[in-house]
C-alpha positions as CSV (number, residue, x, y, z in Angstrom):
1,M,-10.5,28.6,26.5
2,D,-10.7,31.1,24.0
3,T,-12.6,29.3,21.2
4,E,-12.0,31.7,18.6
5,R,-8.2,30.0,18.3
6,L,-10.0,26.8,17.5
7,T,-11.4,27.7,14.0
8,G,-9.3,26.5,11.1
9,K,-8.3,23.4,13.1
10,V,-8.8,20.0,11.7
11,A,-10.9,18.0,14.1
12,A,-10.4,14.5,12.6
13,T,-9.3,12.9,9.6
14,V,-12.0,10.9,8.0
15,I,-11.5,8.7,4.9
16,V,-14.5,8.7,2.7
17,T,-14.7,6.3,-0.3
18,M,-16.9,7.1,-3.1
19,T,-17.1,6.2,-6.9
20,I,-16.4,8.6,-9.5
21,E,-20.2,8.5,-10.5
22,Q,-21.3,9.2,-6.7
23,A,-18.6,12.3,-6.5
24,V,-19.9,13.8,-9.9
25,G,-23.5,13.4,-8.4
26,A,-22.5,15.1,-5.2
27,A,-21.0,18.0,-6.9
28,H,-24.1,18.5,-9.4
29,T,-26.3,18.2,-6.0
30,A,-24.1,21.1,-4.4
31,Q,-24.4,23.0,-7.5
32,I,-28.3,22.9,-7.4
33,Q,-28.2,23.7,-3.7
34,A,-26.2,26.9,-4.3
35,S,-28.2,27.9,-7.0
36,V,-31.6,27.5,-5.0
37,Q,-29.9,29.2,-2.1
38,E,-28.8,32.2,-4.1
39,A,-32.1,32.7,-5.9
40,T,-34.4,32.0,-2.9
41,G,-32.0,32.4,0.3
42,T,-33.2,29.0,1.5
43,L,-30.9,26.1,1.9
44,L,-32.7,23.4,0.2
45,E,-31.8,20.1,2.0
46,M,-31.1,17.5,-0.8
47,T,-30.2,14.1,0.5
48,P,-29.0,11.5,-2.2
49,S,-29.5,8.0,-1.5
50,G,-28.3,6.6,1.8
51,G,-24.9,4.8,1.6
52,A,-23.3,6.9,-1.1
53,A,-20.0,6.8,0.5
54,S,-18.2,4.6,3.1
55,T,-16.2,5.8,5.9
56,D,-13.1,4.0,7.4
57,T,-15.2,2.4,10.1
58,G,-17.5,1.0,7.4
59,T,-20.4,3.5,8.2
60,L,-22.4,4.2,5.0
61,I,-23.2,7.8,4.7
62,S,-24.9,10.0,2.1
63,A,-22.7,12.6,-0.1
64,S,-24.3,15.3,1.7
65,A,-23.3,14.0,5.1
66,A,-20.0,13.7,3.7
67,R,-19.9,17.4,2.8
68,R,-21.1,18.5,6.1
69,I,-18.3,16.5,7.6
70,A,-15.8,17.9,5.6
71,C,-16.6,21.5,7.2
72,Q,-15.3,20.3,10.4
73,A,-12.8,17.6,9.8
74,G,-9.9,16.7,7.2
75,I,-11.4,14.7,4.3
76,L,-8.7,12.7,2.6
77,P,-9.7,11.8,-1.0
78,A,-8.2,8.4,-1.8
79,V,-7.3,8.3,-5.7
80,L,-6.8,4.8,-6.7
81,G,-4.1,4.1,-9.2
82,G,-2.5,7.7,-8.9
83,P,0.9,8.8,-8.0
84,G,1.3,8.9,-4.2
85,Q,3.4,8.0,-1.3
86,V,5.8,4.9,-0.9
87,L,3.7,2.2,0.6
88,D,6.4,-0.5,0.5
89,L,9.0,0.1,3.3
90,G,10.8,-3.3,3.1
91,R,13.1,-3.8,6.1
92,H,14.1,-0.2,6.4
93,H,11.0,0.4,8.7
94,R,9.6,-1.9,11.5
95,F,6.1,-0.4,11.8
96,F,3.6,0.3,8.9
97,S,3.2,4.1,8.1
98,D,0.0,6.1,8.1
99,P,-0.1,6.2,4.1
100,Q,-0.1,2.5,4.3
101,R,-3.2,2.2,6.8
102,T,-5.0,4.7,4.6
103,A,-4.4,2.7,1.5
104,L,-5.6,-0.5,3.5
105,A,-8.7,1.4,4.6
106,L,-9.7,1.3,0.9
107,I,-9.3,-2.6,0.8
108,Y,-10.8,-3.6,4.4
109,D,-13.8,-2.3,6.2
110,T,-13.2,-4.5,9.1
111,C,-10.8,-6.8,10.9
112,A,-9.4,-9.4,8.5
113,A,-10.2,-12.3,10.8
114,D,-13.0,-14.3,9.0
115,G,-16.4,-13.5,10.4
116,C,-15.1,-10.5,12.5
117,D,-17.1,-7.6,12.4
118,R,-14.8,-4.9,14.3
119,P,-14.2,-1.8,12.2
120,F,-10.8,-1.4,10.3
121,A,-10.4,1.8,12.0
122,W,-9.9,-0.3,15.4
123,S,-7.4,-2.6,13.9
124,E,-3.4,-3.1,14.5
125,L,-1.4,-3.9,11.4
126,H,0.1,-7.3,11.7
127,H,3.1,-8.6,9.4
128,Q,1.9,-11.6,7.3
129,Q,5.5,-12.9,7.7
130,P,6.7,-11.9,11.0
131,W,9.2,-8.9,11.3
132,S,11.4,-11.1,13.6
133,K,11.6,-13.8,10.9
134,G,12.6,-11.4,7.8
135,G,9.3,-10.0,7.0
136,L,8.8,-7.0,4.8
137,T,6.7,-3.8,6.2
138,D,5.3,-3.7,2.7
139,L,1.6,-3.1,1.8
140,D,0.8,-6.6,0.6
141,Q,2.3,-8.0,3.7
142,A,-0.1,-5.9,6.2
143,I,-3.2,-7.7,7.8
144,P,-5.4,-5.6,9.8
145,L,-6.3,-7.2,12.9
146,C,-8.6,-6.1,16.0
147,G,-6.9,-6.4,19.2
148,Y,-8.5,-9.8,20.1
149,H,-7.5,-11.4,16.8
150,H,-4.0,-9.8,16.8
151,R,-3.5,-11.6,20.3
152,L,-4.9,-14.9,19.0
153,I,-2.5,-14.9,16.0
154,H,0.4,-14.8,18.2
155,N,-0.9,-17.4,20.6
156,P,0.7,-20.8,20.1
157,R,-2.4,-22.7,21.0
158,H,-4.1,-21.3,17.7
159,R,-3.1,-22.2,14.2
160,H,-4.3,-20.0,11.4
161,H,-4.0,-19.8,7.7
162,T,-4.3,-16.6,5.5
163,T,-6.1,-16.5,2.2
164,T,-6.0,-13.5,-0.4
165,D,-8.6,-12.4,-2.6
166,N,-7.3,-11.7,-5.8
167,P,-10.2,-10.7,-8.1
168,D,-10.1,-11.2,-11.8
169,T,-10.7,-7.8,-13.3
170,P,-10.0,-5.7,-16.2
171,D,-6.9,-4.1,-14.6
172,N,-6.0,-7.3,-12.9
173,P,-6.5,-10.3,-15.5
174,G,-6.1,-13.5,-14.2
175,G,-6.3,-12.3,-10.6
176,L,-2.4,-11.7,-10.3
177,D,-2.8,-8.8,-7.7
178,T,-0.7,-9.7,-4.6
179,R,-2.4,-6.7,-2.9
180,G,-6.0,-8.2,-2.6
181,A,-7.8,-8.5,0.8
182,K,-6.5,-11.0,3.0
183,T,-8.6,-13.1,5.3
184,V,-7.4,-15.0,8.4
185,H,-8.8,-18.4,9.4
186,F,-8.2,-19.4,12.9
187,H,-8.1,-23.1,13.9
188,E,-7.7,-24.1,17.8
189,Q,-4.9,-26.6,18.0
190,R,-5.9,-29.8,19.9
């Protein structure tokens, strides 16, 4: 295979979440590295503190690692609160969309089942109110579950209840946001 034709292709899409302070720090580090390289011809490896960014699999990486990934993969910046794609699809669509999955990756690091540590990237999106019973394909109705817990939630021998984390923040006084992280608690029926 002619590898020359592979350049310019996106190898993967990685969702990296960083605070604005971390992003500004990473940009400043890159400027310093570029200045040193221009002056000396040597690339100075400057590694910020570990865990500066989080991937959609829950892995903590440094900002410099995120920059290296960006060289070969598509980096999708997540801008919270900005204008974007439609995230509530109502009954018009049966399946959750890629933009919805991306938005959920900012809320969840793992499966939403209580105590499960399987990464979000492995999850299947479940309707909190089943589609077959009039449920909507809206962002606040999506619950990411690993394959095991998704099968378990549909098993009639297991009961479950779902709680929603609605943090009281300056942007959400009183914790009224319905798009908080959900946790599914399973109980075996007797």
